[in-house]
C-alpha positions, 0 to 999 in steps of 0.5 A: 500500500502507498503512504496515503492508504497507510495514513488513512488506515492507521488514522495518522497524517502522511506527515506523521508517517514521513516523520516516523521514517526520518526518526527511524521508527518506520521503514518502507520499500521504494518503487523505481519512481521513489514512492513509498510502499508499506505492508499490512504489518505497517498498520500495526506498527504505526498503531503501536507507535501511536500508543507509545506517543500517547504514553508520553514517550519521545521519538528518541525513547521509542527508538531505544525501546524498539529492539524489544519489539523488533528482536524480542529477547529477555535482554531487550525486554529487560532493557525496555522495561528499565527504560520505561521505568525511567520515563515513568519516574520522569513523568511522575516528577513532572506531575509533581512539579505541575501540582506545585505550580497549580497550587501556587496559582491557587494561592495567587487566585485566592490573593486576587479574590481577597483583593477584589473583595477589599476593593468592593468594600471601599466606599464609592466616590 
C-alpha cells in the first residue's frame, strides 16, 4: 500500500508517517519512481507507535525501546522495561512539579479574590 492508504488506515497524517521514517521508527520499500510502499504489518506498527506517543514517550525513547519489539529477547525486554521505568519516574516528577505550580496559582487566585473583595468594600466616590 502507498503512504496515503497507510495514513488513512492507521488514522495518522502522511506527515506523521514521513516523520516516523526520518526518526527511524518506520521503514518502507521504494518503487523505481521513489514512492513509498508499506505492508499490512505497517498498520500495526504505526498503531503501536501511536500508543507509545500517547504514553508520553519521545521519538528518541521509542527508538531505544524498539529492539524489544523488533528482536524480542529477555535482554531487550529487560532493557525496555528499565527504560520505561525511567520515563515513568520522569513523568511522575513532572506531575509533581505541575501540582506545585497549580497550587501556587491557587494561592495567587485566592490573593486576587481577597483583593477584589477589599476593593468592593471601599466606599464609592
